[in-house]
SENU-310665 format. One record per atom (N, C-alpha, C): residue in one letter; y, x, z. Coordinates in pm, whole numbers, padded with zeros to 5 digits, always signed. Each point is the difference from the previous one (the first is absolute). Last residue first. Layout:
REM SENU-310665
AYXZ/...
This chain:
REM SENU-310665
G+02381-00487-00489/G-00105-00060-00082/G-00006-00151+00006/H+00313+00351+00182/H-00107-00038+00092/H-00110-00075-00072/S+00342+00384-00221/S-00021-00141+00029/S-00111-00020+00101/V+00160+00422-00208/V+00087-00049+00108/V-00026-00144+00040/F-00109+00402-00342/F-00102-00047+00094/F+00070-00058+00123/V+00259+00189-00353/V-00086-00100-00062/V-00103-00060+00095/E+00444+00329-00059/E-00048-00080+00112/E-00083-00117-00056/A+00144+00527-00181/A-00015-00144-00029/A-00057-00072+00122/G+00060+00479-00029/G+00118-00074+00044/G-00011-00148-00024/P-00275+00327-00313/P+00035+00024+00140/P+00130-00069+00036/K-00248-00233-00399/K+00051+00134+00027/K+00022+00020+00150/I-00250-00341-00407/I+00026+00019+00143/I+00036+00145+00026/G-00122-00273-00420/G+00125+00073+00020/G+00037+00020+00145/H-00407-00195-00208/H+00101-00093+00051/H+00134+00069+00029/G-00386+00236-00166/G+00006-00120-00083/G+00107-00098+00042/N-00090+00393+00257/N+00060+00035-00129/N+00016-00123-00088/A-00222-00052+00411/A+00142+00031+00021/A+00069+00030-00132/Y-00465-00067-00006/Y+00069-00126+00030/Y+00149+00024+00016/A-00270+00374-00048/A+00009-00072-00128/A+00070-00133+00019/S-00090+00251+00385/S+00105+00065-00079/S+00017-00067-00135/A-00350-00138+00289/A+00130-00050+00043/A+00114+00063-00079/A-00489-00076-00213/A+00067+00096+00087/A+00139-00054+00036/M-00355-00374-00118/M+00063+00115-00064/M+00057+00094+00104/P-00327-00491-00118/P+00049+00099+00095/P+00054+00122-00073/K+00024-00441-00284/K-00104+00081+00059/K+00059+00092+00107/K+00223-00488-00111/K-00026+00127-00067/K-00114+00074+00069/G+00201-00423+00149/G-00028-00019-00141/G-00028+00127-00078/A+00255+00068+00447/A-00059-00128-00036/A-00020-00008-00151/P-00004+00485+00229/P+00096-00108-00028/P-00073-00127-00041/H-00145+00438+00287/H-00058-00097-00092/H+00100-00114-00020/V-00019+00569+00174/V+00041-00139+00017/V-00072-00088-00101/Q+00013+00535+00260/Q-00055-00089-00104/Q+00037-00144+00032/L+00190+00362+00257/L-00070+00075-00104/L-00050-00087-00115/I+00393+00041+00413/I-00079-00102-00067/I-00062+00066-00123/W+00196+00219+00474/W-00023+00012-00143/W-00084-00119-00046/I+00346+00026+00438/I-00137-00007-00050/I-00001+00017-00150/S+00315+00080+00505/S-00005-00040-00141/S-00144+00010-00048/G+00286-00071+00511/G-00071+00086-00091/G+00007-00050-00143/Q+00103-00368+00313/Q-00011+00134+00059/Q-00085+00085-00093/K+00133-00402-00166/K+00072-00017+00126/K+00003+00132+00076/C-00079+00106-00491/C-00049-00112+00080/C+00087-00016+00125/K+00033+00231-00534/K+00035+00005+00141/K-00050-00126+00070/V-00217+00239-00450/V+00083-00109+00048/V+00025+00016+00149/L-00189+00254-00489/L+00020+00023+00144/L+00101-00102+00049/I-00357+00025-00436/I+00131-00044+00049/I+00005+00023+00150/G-00318+00297-00326/G+00027-00142+00000/G+00142-00029+00045/K-00286+00427-00164/K-00028-00063+00129/K+00021-00151-00006/A+00083+00308-00365/A-00129+00047+00050/A-00040-00068+00131/S+00421-00090-00215/S-00107-00040-00091/S-00138+00039+00052/E+00434-00125+00303/E-00061+00119-00058/E-00120-00043-00085/V+00467-00189+00289/V-00104-00040-00096/V-00052+00127-00065/C+00298-00159+00481/C-00041+00097-00101/C-00103-00065-00092/L+00233-00241+00345/L+00054+00133+00029/L-00030+00099-00111/V+00064-00563+00071/V-00079+00102-00069/V+00066+00136+00023/T+00038-00431+00346/T+00066+00077-00106/T-00097+00101-00061/G-00081-00296+00383/G-00020-00066-00129/G+00062+00074-00117/A+00208+00086+00476/A-00138-00045-00021/A-00010-00079-00130/A+00378+00375+00047/A-00026-00136+00048/A-00144-00039-00033/G+00107+00520+00078/G+00045-00105-00089/G-00033-00135+00059/Q-00094+00591+00025/Q+00037-00122+00069/Q+00046-00104-00103/V-00332+00472+00005/V+00100-00082-00067/V+00024-00128+00079/T-00328+00338+00121/T+00132+00066-00001/T+00110-00090-00054/E-00548+00059+00165/E+00100-00106-00007/E+00138+00064+00010/E-00537+00163-00159/E+00125+00024+00073/E+00094-00118-00019/Q-00435-00017-00181/Q-00025+00101+00103/Q+00124+00026+00084/P-00114-00485-00237/P+00053+00135-00031/P-00025+00096+00115/L-00319-00426-00123/L+00111+00036+00088/L+00049+00140-00035/A-00240-00393-00325/A-00021+00126+00074/A+00123+00025+00086/T-00285-00425-00314/T+00121+00064+00055/T-00039+00132+00065/H-00193-00442-00350/H-00022+00129+00066/H+00134+00058+00044/L-00027-00449-00175/L-00141+00032+00008/L-00029+00130+00076/I+00371-00431-00052/I+00000+00143+00029/I-00144+00042+00027/Q+00259-00433-00277/Q-00108+00049+00085/Q+00010+00151+00014/L+00398-00370-00096/L-00067+00120-00052/L-00109+00041+00097/L+00354-00444-00144/L-00093+00059+00095/L-00075+00114-00067/E+00519-00176-00113/E-00141-00019-00032/E-00085+00067+00107/E+00549-00164-00158/E-00092+00045+00105/E-00144-00026-00045/K+00534+00081-00235/K-00124-00076+00013/K-00086+00059+00111/G+00424+00181-00171/G+00027-00136+00043/G-00123-00086+00016/H-00021+00467-00113/H+00070-00071-00107/H+00019-00148+00034/M-00327+00189+00330/M+00054+00080-00108/M+00066-00091-00103/Q-00293+00024+00503/Q+00115-00064-00064/Q+00059+00095-00104/V-00504-00094+00284/V+00098+00095-00056/V+00108-00079-00072/A-00418-00075+00399/A+00093-00057-00097/A+00096+00109-00046/T-00523+00077+00166/T+00138-00008+00045/T+00084-00066-00107/R-00558+00089+00186/R+00099-00027-00103/R+00138-00005+00063/A-00582+00115+00062/A+00134+00009+00056/A+00102-00022-00111/K-00485-00219-00057/K+00071+00127-00013/K+00137-00007+00067/P-00432-00279+00171/P+00106-00014-00100/P+00083+00128-00006/G-00368+00180-00017/G+00065-00128-00016/G+00013-00077+00131/C-00166+00458-00077/C-00097-00095-00057/C+00058-00140-00016/A+00259+00359+00187/A-00047+00048-00130/A-00100-00094-00065/L+00271+00005+00435/L-00006-00113-00093/L-00053+00039-00137/G+00070+00313+00371/G-00086-00106+00049/G-00019-00115-00097/R+00297+00367-00099/R-00139+00048+00012/R-00093-00115+00036/V+00458-00090+00000/V-00048+00016-00138/V-00145+00047+00002/K+00215-00021+00412/K-00027-00135-00050/K-00052+00006-00143/H+00138+00398+00203/H-00128-00043+00055/H-00033-00144-00043/H+00417+00185-00135/H-00109+00080-00055/H-00136-00051+00049/I+00395-00193+00181/I-00021-00039-00140/I-00120+00073-00059/E+00134+00120+00434/E-00052-00137+00000/E-00030-00047-00143/Q+00210+00417+00055/Q-00141+00005+00041/Q-00062-00139+00000/A+00462+00042-00090/A-00079+00056-00110/A-00149+00002+00036/T+00281-00373+00247/T+00012+00144-00014/T-00088+00047-00117/M+00241-00497+00046/M-00122+00077+00022/M+00025+00148-00017/T+00331-00353-00073/T-00052-00023+00135/T-00124+00083+00033/Q+00241+00012-00427/Q+00108-00007+00100/Q-00054-00009+00143/F-00276-00006-00397/F+00048+00135+00026/F+00112+00002+00104/N-00433-00323-00100/N+00145-00013+00018/N+00055+00135+00042/L-00475-00268-00231/L+00066+00118+00057/L+00150-00024+00008/L-00462-00334-00021/L+00136+00025-00045/L+00061+00119+00075/A-00440-00217+00066/A+00003+00111-00096/A+00140+00036-00045/D-00126-00372+00289/D-00017+00125+00074/D+00012+00122-00091/E+00000-00451-00164/E+00131+00038+00053/E-00007+00130+00081/K-00398-00196-00176/K+00084+00056-00106/K+00134+00047+00054/K-00404+00012+00343/K+00061-00105-00082/K+00093+00066-00104/I-00449+00158+00321/I+00123+00037-00069/I+00048-00117-00085/M-00297-00012+00476/M-00008-00009-00145/M+00136+00032-00062/P-00077+00209+00485/P-00005-00132-00065/P-00005+00009-00151/A-00106+00303+00430/A+00017+00031-00143/A-00006-00130-00079/L+00071+00200+00557/L-00034-00100-00100/L+00030+00049-00141/T-00153+00223+00519/T+00113-00025-00091/T-00050-00090-00112/P-00163+00146+00550/P-00021-00044-00138/P+00131-00008-00078/E-00160+00324+00422/E+00098-00102-00036/E-00021-00042-00145/G-00418+00184+00303/G+00129+00046-00050/G+00088-00117-00041/T-00546-00018-00021/T+00092+00046+00104/T+00128+00051-00064/Q-00486-00324-00094/Q+00117+00070-00055/Q+00093+00037+00116/P-00538-00054+00070/P+00128-00071+00003/P+00112+00084-00063/I-00523+00015-00134/I+00096+00081+00077/I+00135-00073+00001/K-00547-00071-00129/K+00123-00077+00016/K+00093+00075+00095/I-00505+00034-00305/I+00106+00069+00073/I+00126-00087+00004/T-00548-00009-00092/T+00110-00096-00012/T+00115+00050+00088/E-00494+00183-00221/E+00122+00039+00071/E+00110-00102-00027/G-00461+00021-00192/G+00017-00078+00122/G+00123+00037+00082/R-00157+00155-00443/R-00071+00070+00108/R+00016-00073+00135/E+00222-00157-00386/E-00144-00011-00029/E-00083+00068+00108/L+00468+00041+00020/L-00041-00136+00035/L-00149-00019-00024/R+00194+00402-00135/R-00012-00005+00146/R-00041-00139+00047/A+00083+00065-00460/A-00116+00079+00041/A-00022-00008+00150/L+00384-00201-00183/L-00120-00077-00033/L-00127+00074+00041/T+00415+00224+00058/T-00008-00118+00086/T-00129-00078-00025/E+00109+00363-00282/E-00044+00046+00133/E-00018-00117+00095/K+00175-00098-00422/K-00137+00048-00015/K-00056+00046+00135/L+00453-00119-00024/L-00087-00118-00005/L-00146+00040-00012/A+00323+00344-00009/A+00001-00065+00131/A-00093-00121+00001/D+00069+00228-00406/D-00078+00084+00092/D-00012-00067+00137/L+00279-00207-00307/L-00140-00015-00041/L-00092+00083+00088/G+00464+00043+00058/G-00049-00127+00053/G-00145-00026-00037/L+00213+00374-00183/L-00013+00020+00145/L-00055-00126+00065/P+00107-00017-00458/P-00126+00070+00027/P-00022+00030+00148/I+00411-00218-00105/I-00114-00082-00043/I-00133+00074+00020/L+00430+00211+00083/L-00052-00084+00107/L-00123-00080-00041/K+00246+00285-00306/K-00062+00081+00105/K-00070-00089+00104/K+00241-00200-00351/K-00109+00075-00062/K-00071+00090+00101/F+00391-00238+00130/F-00115-00090-00015/F-00120+00075-00057/L+00398+00235+00017/L-00057-00014+00134/L-00117-00098-00002/T+00252+00074-00394/T-00082+00117+00031/T-00066-00013+00137/E+00292-00352-00137/E-00111+00014-00095/E-00091+00117+00037/A+00403-00080+00245/A-00105-00098+00031/A-00121+00016-00092/N+00256+00443+00050/N+00056-00133-00002/N-00114-00098+00022/D+00090+00565+00103/D-00080-00121-00019/D+00091-00122-00017/Q+00132+00463+00103/Q+00010-00045-00139/Q-00078-00129-00025/P-00002+00229+00426/P+00136-00046-00027/P+00020-00051-00142/D-00483-00036+00238/D+00081+00103-00065/D+00141-00052-00023/V-00378-00135+00376/V+00083-00056-00105/V+00087+00111-00055/A-00509+00002+00262/A+00140+00042-00005/A+00071-00070-00116/I-00427-00205+00287/I+00034+00079-00118/I+00148+00037+00006/E-00463-00232+00308/E+00141+00039-00015/E+00019+00085-00125/K-00351-00405+00226/K+00005+00128-00070/K+00145+00028-00037/Q-00318-00339+00366/Q+00121+00033-00076/Q-00018+00135-00069/L-00319-00444+00242/L+00030+00142-00020/L+00130+00014-00080/F-00127-00404+00233/F-00134+00059-00016/F+00016+00150-00022/L+00350-00352+00270/L-00032+00093-00109/L-00148+00034-00003/P+00259-00474+00184/P-00048+00134+00037/P-00043+00082-00122/G+00380-00379-00072/G-00136+00006+00053/G-00043+00143+00031/D+00422-00193-00200/D+00000+00053+00137/D-00138+00011+00061/D+00232-00189-00432/D-00051+00137-00005/D-00008+00066+00137/M+00187-00455+00036/M+00033+00075-00121/M-00046+00145+00013/G-00260-00407+00271/G+00136+00052-00015/G+00017+00077-00130/P-00430-00190+00144/P+00097-00101-00044/P+00142+00051-00021/A-00386+00349-00078/A+00019-00093+00111/A+00105-00102-00046/I-00344+00408-00233/I+00106-00100-00011/I-00005-00092+00121/W-00149+00525-00032/W-00056-00134+00013/W+00114-00101-00003/F+00023+00495-00249/F+00011-00068+00129/F-00060-00140-00007/V+00111+00512-00249/V-00097-00108-00012/V-00003-00068+00136/S+00389+00324-00251/S-00065-00054+00119/S-00101-00105-00041/V+00294+00451-00222/V-00073-00124-00019/V-00063-00040+00133/G+00464+00317-00125/G-00145+00001-00004/G-00057-00137-00024/T+00459+00382+00064/T-00043-00139+00011/T-00152+00001-00007/K+00472+00358+00048/K-00144-00027-00004/K-00023-00150+00007/S+00433+00172-00020/S-00064+00124-00044/S-00152-00014-00002/F+00414-00383-00069/F-00108+00051+00086/F-00056+00129-00058/N+00401-00311-00118/N-00021+00144-00021/N-00103+00057+00097/N+00157-00470-00079/N+00029+00068+00127/N-00028+00150-00005/F-00083-00281-00376/F+00136-00037+00041/F+00042+00080+00123/L-00445+00038-00134/L+00092+00080-00082/L+00145-00034+00031/S-00340-00243+00210/S-00018+00138+00043/S+00094+00093-00076/H-00022-00457-00121/H+00083+00025+00118/H-00020+00141+00056/Q-00261-00143-00374/Q+00142+00001-00035/Q+00086+00037+00121/V-00459-00059+00073/V+00024+00120-00080/V+00148+00011-00035/P-00157-00390+00237/P+00008+00123+00081/P+00030+00125-00081/A+00017-00538-00048/A+00045+00110-00087/A+00011+00133+00076/A-00136-00443+00189/A-00048-00007-00138/A+00031+00124-00083/G-00064+00010+00555/G+00060-00089-00097/G-00047+00025-00140/R+00070+00333+00446/R-00078-00122-00015/R+00070-00090-00102/L+00099+00484+00170/L+00010-00068-00129/L-00103-00111-00017/L-00113+00307+00400/L+00116+00017-00086/L-00016-00081-00127/P-00329+00048+00376/P+00082-00119-00019/P+00128+00019-00083/L-00345+00199-00217/L+00036-00104+00095/L+00004+00054+00143/L+00049+00223-00479/L-00062+00038+00126/L+00045-00100+00107/S-00057-00120-00537/S+00091+00067+00094/S-00080+00038+00123/F-00147-00299-00394/F+00053+00130-00041/F+00113+00050+00091/H-00473-00319+00057/H+00147-00008+00001/H+00058+00138-00023/V-00475-00326-00010/V+00045+00136-00034/V+00150-00006-00021/N-00347-00333+00301/N+00109+00015-00097/N+00027+00149-00023/L-00417-00360+00201/L+00062+00132+00000/L+00103+00008-00112/F-00285-00392+00322/F+00070+00029-00125/F+00071+00134+00013/G-00470-00186+00267/G+00145-00007-00006/G+00054+00029-00139/T-00470-00080+00179/T+00058+00114+00071/T+00153-00003-00001/K-00254-00359-00200/K-00080+00037+00117/K+00068+00109+00083/A+00289-00352-00293/A-00080+00122-00020/A-00074+00036+00128/L+00299-00373-00006/L-00115-00028-00087/L-00088+00123-00024/A+00432-00045+00249/A-00122-00016+00080/A-00125-00019-00086/L+00449+00023-00175/L-00044+00133+00044/L-00134-00008+00075/F+00214-00401-00125/F-00054+00067-00118/F-00055+00137+00038/D+00223-00251+00327/D-00129-00064-00030/D-00065+00062-00123/P+00438+00152+00141/P-00108+00040+00090/P-00135-00063-00035/R+00348+00072-00400/R+00002-00075+00125/R-00118+00044+00087/F+00267+00290-00389/F-00127-00061+00040/F+00018-00073+00134/I+00350+00141-00434/I-00028+00008+00143/I-00130-00075+00031/K+00147+00258-00480/K+00002-00127+00073/K-00038+00024+00146/G+00006+00341-00360/G+00127-00070-00007/G+00003-00136+00066/F-00308+00420-00116/F-00033-00138-00035/F+00125-00088-00008/A-00135+00507+00074/A+00114-00055-00075/A-00029-00143-00048/V-00407+00159+00212/V+00091+00103-00053/V+00107-00068-00084/V-00460-00097+00355/V+00129-00050-00049/V+00086+00118-00045/V-00531-00186+00150/V+00073+00121-00038/V+00128-00044-00072/G-00383-00220+00364/G+00100-00029-00101/G+00077+00128-00027/I-00521-00059+00203/I+00136+00054+00004/I+00085-00063-00111/D-00459-00145+00089/D+00027+00085+00116/D+00149+00032+00014/F-00260-00457-00211/F+00051+00133-00035/F+00042+00075+00125/S-00211-00493-00225/S-00033+00093+00108/S+00046+00141-00041/I+00179-00511-00146/I-00048+00130-00047/I-00028+00088+00121/N+00194-00444+00020/N-00142-00010-00033/N-00058+00129-00057/K+00462-00048+00111/K-00073-00030+00125/K-00150-00003-00025/V+00306+00035-00361/V-00021+00129+00067/V-00081-00019+00128/E+00119-00391-00233/E-00089+00081-00082/E-00033+00132+00068/E+00316-00285+00201/E-00135-00055+00013/E-00100+00082-00081/Y+00463+00117-00032/Y-00053+00023+00134/Y-00146-00047+00011/I+00343+00001-00370/I-00136+00052-00015/I-00067+00024+00136/D+00444-00179-00040/D-00069-00070-00108/D-00144+00050-00019/K+00322+00193+00304/K-00070-00116+00058/K-00078-00076-00107/L+00284+00370-00111/L-00133+00037+00049/L-00076-00119+00059/K+00360-00062-00399/K+00002+00025+00144/K-00142+00031+00047/D+00073-00035-00456/D+00142+00000+00036/D+00017+00032+00149/P-00435+00193-00255/P+00059-00124+00053/P+00151+00013+00021/S-00417+00232-00255/S+00143+00031+00004/S+00076-00123+00050/R-00534+00250-00039/R+00081-00119+00029/R+00147+00045+00011/V-00514+00197-00209/V+00141+00015+00037/V+00059-00137+00032/P-00502+00313-00084/P+00067-00130+00015/P+00141+00016+00055/L-00238+00385-00302/L+00008-00048+00137/L+00065-00138+00004/G-00092+00338-00372/G-00093-00111+00018/G+00000-00058+00141/L+00279+00352-00218/L-00113+00047+00080/L-00103-00110+00026/E+00403-00095-00232/E-00070+00102-00080/E-00125+00049+00073/L+00285-00290+00229/L-00073-00073-00103/L-00078+00096-00090/A+00284+00186+00323/A-00114-00065+00065/A-00084-00077-00102/R+00407+00196-00140/R-00105+00100+00020/R-00124-00062+00065/S+00379-00277-00064/S-00051+00044-00130/S-00115+00099+00016/K+00229-00140+00388/K-00083-00107-00055/K-00062+00042-00133/V+00309+00292+00199/V-00125-00004+00077/V-00093-00108-00054/P+00441+00041-00193/P-00092+00110-00034/P-00132-00003+00076/C+00240-00471-00080/C+00047+00127+00053/C-00102+00110-00031/P+00064-00439-00323/P-00061+00043+00127/P+00055+00135+00045/T+00288-00358-00294/T-00091+00114-00014/T-00064+00033+00134/I+00348-00345-00318/I-00079-00003+00123/I-00114+00102-00014/V+00466+00063-00260/V-00132-00060-00018/V-00076+00006+00133/M+00472+00138-00170/M-00032-00074+00123/M-00130-00079-00015/G+00232+00320-00309/G-00036-00136-00038/G-00033-00090+00117/R+00106+00461+00061/R+00116-00065-00062/R-00029-00144-00038/G-00295+00194+00402/G+00045+00052-00129/G+00116-00079-00057/R-00320-00260+00339/R+00036+00141-00006/R+00046+00036-00140/P-00148-00436+00377/P+00056+00037-00131/P+00048+00144+00002/K-00409-00130+00323/K+00144-00023-00012/K+00047+00030-00142/D-00469-00106+00355/D+00053+00046-00129/D+00147-00039-00012/A-00189+00058+00497/A-00014-00089-00115/A+00059+00063-00126/Q-00193+00323+00384/Q+00105-00101-00010/Q-00017-00079-00129/T-00446+00196+00190/T+00129+00054-00043/T+00105-00109+00012/V-00549+00147+00144/V+00109-00098+00014/V+00131+00069-00037/V-00576+00052-00053/V+00130+00066-00012/V+00106-00108+00004/L-00550+00052+00180/L+00109-00076-00061/L+00123+00088-00008/Q-00423+00168+00151/Q-00038-00140-00014/Q+00103-00082-00077/V-00164+00540+00031/V+00119-00086-00004/V-00043-00144-00031/D-00226+00448+00211/D-00046-00116-00074/D+00114-00103+00003/T+00068+00552+00029/T-00036-00119+00076/T-00052-00109-00093/L+00148+00437-00157/L-00057+00032+00130/L-00047-00120+00080/E+00204-00023-00449/E-00098+00109-00004/E-00075+00014+00132/N+00357-00308-00045/N-00112-00047-00082/N-00111+00104-00007/A+00403+00109+00217/A-00073-00100+00079/A-00121-00050-00077/L+00288+00290-00228/L-00071+00071+00106/L-00082-00097+00085/E+00276-00183-00331/E-00109+00074-00063/E-00083+00076+00104/L+00390-00220+00143/L-00102-00098-00037/L-00121+00072-00060/Y+00367+00261+00083/Y-00064-00035+00127/Y-00106-00107-00022/P+00275+00141-00364/P-00100+00102+00036/P-00070-00028+00132/V+00344-00313-00135/V-00117+00002-00088/V-00100+00110+00036/A+00450-00096+00195/A-00119-00046+00072/A-00127+00012-00084/I+00445+00101-00163/I-00040+00102+00098/I-00126-00040+00076/D+00204-00299-00326/D-00068+00117-00057/D-00053+00095+00106/P+00087-00487+00194/P+00063+00079-00105/P-00085+00119-00046/T-00176-00340+00339/T+00069-00060-00114/T+00046+00100-00106/G-00386-00123+00449/G+00100+00089-00058/G+00059-00061-00124/F-00442-00034+00374/F+00127-00070-00020/F+00103+00100-00054/F-00579-00068+00073/F+00115+00086-00031/F+00122-00086-00030/I-00489-00026+00293/I+00087-00076-00089/I+00126+00084-00019/T-00540+00145+00149/T+00146-00004+00012/T+00059-00110-00088/K-00478+00244+00246/K+00047-00110-00084/K+00149-00019+00024/L-00324+00457+00048/L+00088-00096+00063/L+00035-00110-00099/K-00463+00252-00083/K+00145+00020-00008/K+00074-00105+00083/S-00503+00189+00112/S+00069-00097-00084/S+00151+00025+00005/M-00407+00366+00060/M+00101-00073+00075/M+00074-00095-00095/
């Protein structure tokens, strides 16, 4: 049996293992990524991870500024399926029509929940107890095409974006492998999405700002979990008449709530734990921080180095 002919669309690190799987199981005619961008401290123009891996595999690659720039080239390629993983661009209907069977997207949520660019982060913001992977047919709308299949996974309360991605990536590989096998057998499954959709828009830098006066302890904790892969959660701290931004890397919720105080006030500093801070509702342990220009450190070490004591109102700025 001849292999399916595919074109792979993807850009970041998380898409690389899917490219490798597509290269193993299908006849990849072309790899399409986002355009090369300046990266790193030197802002050197660098190819994205998918492009780098595709070149290593000896596959032809295009990195257009816009998909319309390669429309004529793709039109002249005979391919069965477009495989899309974290590509980051919208497909027009005329482009979608180029594949014989259609374009399939591997999306890290149980659609129609969390349509959009950042489903893993938003699943943690909302403290989901379960999430999963959806392989669906791309339609002109936002992640609203019919489903091919879904796979579900539990979200551990200790999971953050980094650990949850590590669970979802192999789950998605299993889902794509099963999808490609069924397509080779002639199964073209299209199940309409049902239920109330929710959105998971792209994370902006301003979305990472924590505010102890307006956010509850649970909201802060789940935002820190969701932003573990960046942009890191951060807050403004005021000390000695100066204000600086402090990244908050790890937090924990106390088992009991007994201490009252103004939001943003330090309630306790413990060397074995960190800094306990009062929020709009409840309090939260800040366990690990990353000050600007320094390495990540234990929150207790940061407190000791800056002379932060219980009663200090340092987490009081809106940033």
